[in-house]
N, C-alpha and C positions, 0 to 999 in steps of 0.2 A: 506495499501499500503504497502515500504517498502522503508525505506530510509538509504543513506550511508551517514556515515561522511565524508566529504575531509577533515577538520582543527578539532582541538582538543578546545570543549571550556568548557570552568571553571565558572562554574557560581555567576552568583551576587549575585541570592538573594534565599532565601529559596526553588521556586516550582520550582526551575531551574533545567536543567537538564548537567547532568558534562556528556561529551562522548571525546571521542582519536578516531583519527583518522582513518577509516576504521570500522568503528564499522555500525553496525546494530542497525534500529531504526524503531520499525513498529506504524504505522500511524492509525488511525480511520478517516475514510474523513466525516464522519457525524458527529466526536464528535467537530471541529475545527469555526461550527461556532461563537464563541462567543470569541477567541481567536484575539490578536492583529493584525495585518498588518504585514504579513515581521517575523513572527513567527509561529506553530506550537508546538504542544504536540501528546509524544509519547512516546514508553516506551520500554525502551535499550532492546536488548538482550544480550548482556551482563552483565549487572547486575541488569536486572533485573526491575530498577525503574522508576520510571513514574517523567518525567513534561517539562516543556518549552523547547522550541530552538529556537537558529534563522536559519530562513526557507534556508540561503542562505550560510550556512556551509554546506550544504547539495545538494547530488542530490538521482535522482533513481537509483534506486536500480536494478541492470541488475535480469531476471529469476530467470536462474535457483545458481543467488550466496545466495539467501534465500533460498535454501532445508537442510536449519539446526533448525526444530521446530523438536521437539520429539515429536512424539504420536504413540495411537498402530493401527496396521495399521492389521485389521483381512479379512482373507478370507473365505464367505462364501463356504466349500467345506465340503461334507464329510469323516468325522475321521477313524482314527483307530484308533489314539494316545485318548486315551480318560478320563480327569482328569476330578477332585472333585473341585464342587464347592465349599464356604463356608452356612453352616447348612443345607444342604439337605435333605430333607425329608425322616426319614425309611417307608418301602415297608411291609406292614408285611402278611407272605403268613405262609397257614396254621396255624397261632396262633401262629408262632413267627416271632421277627422282625426280620428280616434282611437291617443291613445298605450298598444304596447301594452305599457308599463307595468300600464297601469291594467288592462286584458283579465288580465293574466297575474295581478295581486293578486291580482283577484276569485275564477280558478281556484285561485289558491295560499289562499285563506283556508275555502272551498269543498271541498276538500280535505284541509285541517288541519280543518273540522269531520268530515267521514266518517269520518279518521284515528281521532277521538273514540270512533271506533263499533268501531274493529281497537283487535287488542293488537297490538304494537309491542316487537320489541329492540332496547335501542340498546346495540350494544355501544364501545366503546371502548376507549384505551389509557390508562393515568398523566398527569400533568403532568412538568413538564419536572425529571427527583431535580436532587438538588445533587449526590452523584455525577459527575451529563454533564457538569458546569461543571467543579466543582474537580477531578476525579479521584477515584481511590480513594483517596486519601490526605484526602480531602477531611477528617476527625476529625480526624486529627492536625494540620490546620492551625487550628482554634476549643478546639484546648483548650488547660488550662493546665496548667502544670507536674504542679498538684496533681490535675487531670483536673478542673477546673470547664470549662462549658461559656463559649467569649462567642463575639459572633460577627464573624469579621476579615473579614466581605464581606457589604455591605445583599445578597445574592441569598442569605448563607445566612439559614437559616430563624433568627428572633427568639428561640426559646428553643426547647429539645425538650422533650416527653415524660417524666414519668419513669417511670422499668423500677425495678421491684422488685432489678432485678440488674446490670450494667453498662451505663454508658455509649454499652459498645465494640460492645453491641454491633450500635447502631446498622450498627455500615459495614456491613455484612449487611443492613442494614434498613432503607436509608435514607431520608429524608422531605424532603416537596419540598420544590424552592428556593423562594424569596419568590415568582418570578415561576412556576414552577410553581404556586404559590394562587393569583397574580392573572389562569394561562391559565387554571385550574377553574373561577375565578366567570364569566369573562367568556365559555364556553361555555352555561353554567349560565343568567347574564343572554340569549343568541338562545336561548335557547328558550325560556321567556320569555315574549319575544319573539314567538316563533310560535308560541304559547299549549297549548304541547307539552308534556301533564298526565303527569306520571312516576309514577306504585302501587303498582311496586316499586325497591328498590335493593336490591343485588346488590354484595359488594365480595373482589374477594382480600385476604390474612390481610396483607397484605407492608401496611408503613405509608402510602408513597406512594399508594396502590390508597384502602386508605382515606379521605384524606387529599383525595383527588382527588373521591371520591361526595360527602364530606360536606357541599367547598367550590362543587359542580357545582347540590348540593338546596339548600346555601345562599343561586345567584347564585338558582334554579329560586320562593323563597320559599318550599321546603318542606320543611328540617332540620329544621321542628316538629314535621313531618305524616308524613313518609314516617321510614324507620327503614332503617339501615341493614344488609342479613342478608353476616354476613362466612362465606363460603364457602370453605373452604381450599378444596377441586379448582376452584376458581378462576387458584392459584399458577400461572403460568407452566412450561415444561417447566423442567424440575429437573436435566437434562443442563449447560445450559447459565446453571444455574448457578456461578461464578466459586468460593464456598466449595469445592465439591463436597462442599455437607449444605446440611441445610434449615436454613435463618434461623430462629435462637430470635424469634420473630412478637409484636408485642404480647400479654396474655393478656386478651381483653370487658371484669375490671375493670381494668387499666390502662388500658381506651381508654377506656373509660365519665369513671374518679376524669380523665379528659385532657379532657372536657367533649367526645368524638366522639360522636353520637346513635346509636351502639346498638343490630340490635336484641336485645332478650339474652332473648326467649322461640323464638327462631331456632333449633335444632339443624342445623350443616350436613349435608351428607350425606356429603361425607368428611370425617371426620376429618382433622389435624394428623398422629396417627400414622402414616397409608396413604399420605403423600407416601414415593418411596423418593428418594433421590440417582442420579442423571445414568442415572434411567430411558429404557427403549427409543423412539422415534417412534411405534409399536404403542402400548406404555404410554400415552405421552402421548396420544395421537388419542382412543383410549377412556375413557380420563378425562374427555377436551372431550365427547365428544358423550354420552358417561353421564349428567354432568351440567349439560347445558343440557338434555336430555330432564325431568332431574328438575326443574328449574327450570321450564321449562315447566307440566308438570302442578301446580305447584304453586299457580300463579301466574294462577287464572281469572278477575280483575273484566279489565275495557276499562282500558286506556290502554296508556306504555309499561314497560317491563320494561328499564330501569337497571343493565346491566354490567359496571362499569369494572376493567379487567383489567391485560393485557399489553396487547406487540404480536404476536406470539402469537396471541393473546383473538384479535383480528377474524376468522382465516380459519378456527382450529380450533373453532369456536362457533358459524357458520354458513353454512358450508359440510355439515355434516352435518344444521343446521334446513333447510337450503334444500333437497335432495336430493342435496344433490354432495359425488363421494369428497373422501377428502384430496388434499392434493399432496402431490405425489412427495415426501417427505423429501431428496432433490438439490436440490433448487430451493428449500425451506422457508423456509430461512434468506434469500435472497435474494429473498422477498415478505418476507417480514419487517423486512426492517434499511429498504427503505422507507417505513415505516409515523412517519412521527414523536409528538412528543406531543400525547393527545389531539385523534389520528389517532382515525374514529367508520366504522364501519358499521349499518348501519339495515337492518332485510329487517319489515316487516307480516305478518299472517293473510291470508288469504284463506281466508274458514270454510265458506262453501259450493264452494271444494275439495278442505279439509282440507291447505291447503297452506301453504306460508309462503315470499317472493316478496322479494329486495333490490332495496333502491330509493334514492334522493341520500339522504343521511342532511338533516336539517329544518336545520336548521346550515350557513354554510357552512368550509369550511375554515379552519382558525388557525396566519397564516405569519405566518416574525420571521426577523434576521434576530442574529449573533452581538455583540455589546457588546467587545471587550476588556477589558481592566485599562487604569489609566489612571493614571499620573504625572503629580504636578505639575510634581518639581521638571527630570523625562527634557522635555527641548528648549524649558518656560517660564522656570525660570531657570537652570539649569543648559545650557553646549555640550555 
């Protein structure tokens, strides 16, 4: 199970865990039998450190708050995008040695050339958001007493975009971390290496999604050519919003002033006012089905339609596209929890059959581990 820290706790002994308010702590119930009453042993999501902590300093975390664990998520579907695996065996044909990777690379190029003749939809989750790393209280950690932002850790963004209202609005609409920016650029560069042509780019109005779209396009070297269409209908299931209200998103004017490449001519299919707090699962699925239908109808040119959304977007936008019913609401959360930052699905159109099919994405998954906070005094200078 996962706990959320209510208060800061500074260790009194070497085997205790340092926690800040808002930290998530993973606790294995099977390992608590030898722990003293009133204490638990757990692992901090923020630092990766493990130790004892007082149980009354924590509360049980909501299920949706814990969808931050990075892991690889693979769709078992046939793919046209072939990739070489390490230590692939050579195959002898007609007394000559032929490396499988060579034939696969040729097939890959032919497949990609064929893909340019078809429309494709690449749906991806945004990159690592800053509150995934530093907790819900991240903004409090990097504001001075007079309310000015400063970079308290190198993984905090160097600056925050200017908003007409309070900087505290970022608490409900958090930006990417610096690692999230790097992840997004890396995905864009990988797509460029595979010669993927993005013709359209859509984004949820959440800042983290717009930033992800921008940096993916920069990696593709298309940020000056393909503008981002901000579509409020791509926002996640509002029931999962911790604030229980729809965030006050940055306006298009503010985004442009912050140098985001926004398509000013685009008018969303769902205005922000149409998003209602705590919508039902049926309402969310209906909204998702309608918005993907309208996006497909509007994008008639060949090439890839990039859609940057949330963890819930991968299933809710692709399943209606390939003719599958919505997942049952009882296991939807379990599926979404497994989707990491920059997790993606790819669908391609089979126009002659008037249908879409899901295939492997054109690039490999991005997998990485946690990097704990480090204090050079502990263990290096001080005992």
